[in-house]
N, C-alpha and C positions, 0 to 999 in steps of 0.2 A: 318337787313341784313340779309336773310335766309339763315340754314342750308346748308352745302356742303351734296349731293348726290351723290349718285351712278351711276345715270345720267348722275351729271356734267361733274364727273371722266371721262367717257365714251369719251362724249363731247366734250372735248377737246383736244384729240390726234389730231394733224396735218395730218395724214391719217388714215378714220374710219375704226372702226374694223370691223370685219367680222361677220356674225349673232351669227356664233359658237364662236368666239372669247365672244365677248360681253356678250354672256351667259352662257361663264366661269368666269367671271370677277365675275358676279351679284350673281354666286353660292359661289365663296369665300369670296364678301360683307354677303350674309347672314349669312355665315359660323360664319363668325371673331364675326359678330356684336352679333349672339349669345354664342360666345362663352364668348365677353367681356360684355355681359350685366351686368347691374350694378355698374360698376366699371365706376372709374371721375378722370378725370385730375386734378392736381392742381388749374386749371381753376374754373374749377367746370364743364367742358364739357364732357360728357360722352367718354368714350374714342375710340369710336370708329371713332371719331369725328378724332382723328391721323391718323389711319390708311388709313381714304378717302384722307385727305390733303398729304400722301405720297404717296398713288398712284396715283391722280391727280398731283403732281409733275415727275412722272413717263411720265404721259399718255404724259404731256405738253412737255417731253421731245422726244417724239416719241418710248418709251420701248413699246415691245412685250408683247402679254396679259399675258404670263408667271410669269415673270417681276411684272406686277401689280398684278398678285395674289397673289406673295413671299409677295409683298408689304402691301399690304391689312391683310396678317396674319401673321407681319413679327413680332410680340410682341404675335402670341398668346401660343405655346411653354414655352414660360418664365414666361407667365404672368397669364396663368388660367390653366383649369385642363386637354384640350384636349395636346395630344401627337401627337410629330413627325409621329410614324409610324401612327398614324387618319390622319394626311393631306397628309400621301405620299399613302396611300389607299384611299384617295377622288379625290387629284388631279395630282397622279403620281410622281415620284422617282424626275425629273427636279425643279418643283417647292419646295419638299422637302428637295433638296440638298441645294437650296437657301435659304430656312428660315432657317436649320440648319445651315448654312453658315454666316447668318445674326445674329442670336442666340448666335454664338461663336464672335462674333463681341461685340455682345454689350456689354460682361463682361469683358470685356475692359476697365478701369478706369484709369484717371487722379494721380496718386498717388509718392509719394519718389522724389527722384530728379529725377533731368532733365534728366539725364540723362536714365534712367530707365525708366523714362515716353517714353521717343523714343523706348526704346526696348520693351516695353511692346505692345504700340501701334503699330509702326513700323512695326516691324516683323512679327507679324499678322496680319495687315492691306495689307501688301503686301503679304505676303503668298497667302493671299483667293485671290486676286488681281490677282500672275499668275494662281490659279484654275480654277477661274470663274469673271471675269470682275463685269457681273452684281451686284454680292452680295456687290460690295464695292459701285459700283453705288448707289442701296436701300439704304444704308448706308450713302450716302450722300444725299438723297430725306429724309429720316427718319431726320440727325442729321439738314438738313436745317429746316424742319417744326420745330424742338425742336427748333433753335435759336430764329425764329415767337415768339414765347411764352414765349422768356425768362423771362419776367418782373415779371411772376406768381411764381418765386424761390428766394429761400434766397439771399442775393447781394455774398457770401460766395462760394454757387456755381454758379452763374451767372460767377464770376471772372474764376474760374475752368473751364466748360464747353468750354469759351470764349478764354483761352488760349487754349485750348487743342484743339479746332475748329480751331483756327488763322494757330496754327503752324503743324497743321496734314489734316485738312477735304481742305479746300483751296487750298493748295499746292496739292495735289492729285486731284482736281477738275482740278486744272491748268492742269496739265499731260495728262486729259485723253481729255483736250479740252474745259470745260463745261464753257464758259466765265460767262453765267449768274450766275451757281449759285455761281461760285465761286469768281464773284464781290460782292453777296448778303451778304454770308457768309462774306468777308474781312469788309464789311459795317457794319452788326448788332455786331461783334466780337469789330470792331476800338468803338462803344458805347459806350460798356461795358466794353472794357478795359481801351480806353482813353480818358472819355466823356468831359475834358475839352476842348480838341484837336478838337474831334467830332465836340461840337458847334459851333465854331470859326469855323471850316472848311465851317460847315452847310454856317452859315452867310455866309461866304466871296460867298459861292457857289451860291447862294438866289439872294445875291445883285448883282454879276455878270450877272446871267442868268435871271434873271429880268428887269435889263435891254438891254440883247443878246436875248429875243423870240423875240420881232418883227422883229431883223434882222435876225435868224434863220428861221422863218418863210416864210420871204419874198424871202431869199434865194435859199431854197427850191424849189419856185415857178419858179424864174430865172431860176433854173439849168432846171427844167422842160422844162422850152419853149426853152432854147438855146438846150439844145441837141434834141431835137421832132423835133427842125427848120433844125437839121443837119441827121436826121433823124436815130439818135441814139435809137433803142429801149430800152425804158427804164422798165421795172418790178416794184420799186418803189425807191422813194428818200424819204429817213429821217434825220430827225436831230438827233443825241443824245447828251449826255454829259459824263465825268467823273464820276464814282463810286467815295464815299465819299472818300474812306480809299487809293488808289488810288494818288486822288488829293494831297492830307495830303502826300504821301511820294513825291510830284513832289513840292508841295509847299513850303515842307524843305528846299529842292535845292535852291530852291530860295528865300529865307529868305521870303517867307510865302506873295510874290507878284503875286498875280493871272494875272497880265499883261505880266507876262515873261513866263505863261505855253501856246504852239501854238496849244494845240489838246486836250484843256478843250472840245469843241464844234467842233461835224464834223459832214461833210454833209457824210451820208453814200447813196450810191449807186448803185443798185443791177438791171443786165441786164441779160437779157438770157444767152448767152456763154461767153467765156474766151476772141473770138476773138473782143467782143464789149467791154470786159474789157479795154482790151490796145489803142482802138479807143475812146472813151469818155475818156481817162486821156492824146491822144493828142490833143484834140477840148479842153478839161481845160486849159492845157495848152497853148493853143492856145489864148485863151481868159482870163488869168490869169495868172501873173510872178509864177515860182515857186519859193521855197526858196531853192539854192545849198543847199541838201549835207538831204533833207531828202526827197529825194524819196525814199521808198520802195516796193519791186518787190517781192513779198510773194505767188504769185502762179508760177512762177519760182523757186524759193526757198524758200519754207514752213517754218513754224517754226518747231519743235521736234515735239510740240505737234498737229501738221496735219492745222495749221490754215492756211490759204489763204487767199490773199486781196491785191489790190494795194493798197498803201499810196503815199498821195502826200501833202504838205503844201503849200499855195497860197496865195499872196496878191490877199485875191476875193473883193465881192464887196464893196466899199464905203473903200478900201485901209486895211479894216482887215483882219486879220491874219485869216488863215481856213484850219485844216485839212480834208481833203477828199479821203472817201475807196472806193474803189470800187472794185466789186466781184460777182459773179451769187449767183443764189438763195441755190444752191446746199455748195456752200462755205460759204454762211450765216449760214445755218441751224447746218452744220458743227462747224463754229465759236461761235454757240451757247447751240448746245447741243453737241458737242466733239465727244467720242466716239459714244453715244448713235445715233446719224444721218445715222450711218449706216444700223438702224430698217427700219428706211425712204422711202430707196434709192434703195434697190434690193428686187427685190420682192421673192428671192431665198438664201434673207438673215438668215430667222429663221433656212433652215434648217444649214446655213454656220457655225452661231454663235454655233447652238446644238452642231454641230458636236466638233468645237471648244473648247468646254466648257463641252462636256462629260469627263466622266473621264476613259473612252476606252482608250487601247492601241496604238491602230492605232487610229488619231487625223490628222484631215487633217490641211495645214499648216495658220498657222493662220494668217488675211490680217496684210499686213505690217504696220501697227498703230499698234499694238498687237508686234511688233519684238523687243522692249524693254520690255516687260515682262516676254516673252522667257529669254534674258537676265537674266534677274531679278532671273529665278528661275533659272539660271545656274551661277548667283552668288554666291546666297545662297546656295549651293554646296560645291563652292571651298571657302567660306570664313568660314564657318560651323561655332562655336559656337565662335569665334576671336569678340566680341561683340563692343568692342570698334571701331576695323574695319569698322564694319557692318554701323554705326550710321554716322561715316565720309563717309565714300563710300557713304551715302544716302546724306547728308548734301551734297557733290558734285557734285554728279550725276542724284539726283534725282530732287533736287530744284532748284539747280542753274539754268540759262539761260544754253542752249544751243548753239553752233555754228556750222556754216558749213566750213569747207575746203577743199581745190581740189587737186586730185593727179594731175601730170601734164599730164595723159591721160583725166584728167579732169571727172574724178569719184570723188562722192561728201561722204566724212565722215561726217559723224553726231558726235558731242564732248561736253562734257561741259565747260565754257567758263574755259582761264585761261589754259587748258593744252600747252604743250610743244609735242615740233616734238621728243618726244621719243614716247608720249601717241599718238598720229599721225601715229608714225611708226608699234607698236603693235597693235593699230586699225587695219590698214590693213593686217598685218602676223607675228605674233609671230617670223619667220627668219628674215624680213627687221627688228624689231624689237634690235634680237640682233644682229646684224650684220652693226648698224648703227653705220657710226662714226661723221656723220656732216650735215646741211641740212640747204638748200636756203628756202627762205621765199619771194615769185613775183621774185625770179630770186637772191636776194642778201643772201648773206652768212649769217647767223643767229644763237647764241650759241642755246648747246640742253636744253636751259633752259628757251629760251625763251618762250612768251605764244602768243599763233597763236591768229591775229585778224579774223573774221568774215569774209567769203569770199576770202582768200590768198591763193594761190597753193601753196604746201610743195611737194618741195624736197627731199627725204630723199636720201644721200649718204651712197653709207655700203661698204664692202670687201665683195670679192667674201669666202675669208677661212671663216671656221666655227671660230665662236670666243663667249665668254664669254660676257654677260652683265656687265657696270660695276655697282658695286656696290653702289656708289654715286651717282646714278639716283636714289635710293630711296628716299632720300630727294626731291626731287622735282617734280616726276610725280604725275600727278594726278588724274587719274583712276586706280580703281581697276583692268582693264584688265591690265593693263601695270603692276602693280605691282604684279600682283600673278604671271606671265610670266616671271619677272625679276627672283623671288624669287623662282620659281621650277628652271627654269636656274642654278641658282646659288649654292642652293641645289644639284643638279643632276650634276654640275662638284666637285661639294666638296667628294659626294661619289664617283665618279670616280675615280678624283684625289688626292685625299684629299687638305686639307689647303696650 
């Protein structure tokens, strides 16, 4: 296989770069190649090959030219004689800020206890994310290529890097909605951290898929045929299988019995518009009986990372259980590339993102998908240096799955799993939280420490007069927002009235 070239990197982009952007990327490559000349990787390859592969990953997910330039230059200040000020002089302050951010993140290593490692990595990762999300996307691309070439490192390093990747980088890729990077990172980590179960899972999947490939090809052709007959416009239909790590997680829950996993093989249908999604779903349900409780509408209720699609599990051709996913091309790109997909879809997005990421005092309001990063910034200020609470909060709010609950008026409140009505109340407004005396879930009274389920309508019962929150609430609330408001109100009450 011929080595990767800068022309390959530029050609990989889902949307072609302008002549000016291509010229800038070429100049960055020439600059980086000269800076790294003579340096080798552990594999024996020229060091510039790593920079090219990082840039290619960024190009594949649709990042703009400055991000690719920073990807090409990301190791230059750390590993060569070239300084950051030289990079700024040649490529501008935006690129220099990205390269500086990556250099700082690169100094974080896994060491000491797990708690220390979380603090070393997470705090700095999230601070970088809150300032400029492109730094973290470049870091993910850098880590992905390093993971792809992990076999060239000693066993001890392989395990350390894989553990760090599984616990830090894969969840970040998930939160940013970059499904392909997250899935590949998890699979490579699985191979190095648990090789026995990795091999067992791979063999189970190989056996099952070898038998199922012909069925999948036949089913894809059949879906094409009957949807065309019903005049449904279809952009693409393809089959897809689960990543190995996720498959193993499911197999563990089902005694390693693959026949009990319904979404191992899925048919993915891409259609032009949202109306086409629902029309296609109706026709599929008319043709094939859906499994009760397995229809999920992530279009009207997207996942917290922005993922949108219709999912249904049906008794498909030959009576075999099959998952079907239906989405638009835009939804598909956002599922694969996450936040990075925004560069693909708006001509004016580059200036919008540059404003969001600028360090000026007056920035434009972040896109809706980035509101949680703004919340993270506020949370960092509130928590300060309380490391234990910072880590615990991240585990609950960042890494866990989120749910959606509704107010009686139909407003959607997004919260982590296992939250209580008190968390819900404080998510609406601090005064509703303080004055809460009871709660209803779907019209039925529930205790204040009840765990809210996805999609429930939650009504908070309050008193009119001012009251202080109960100290007991701190023992069961989950979110840092609720804890912070409760503590603040209790401190205020004690200062004003004494204990």
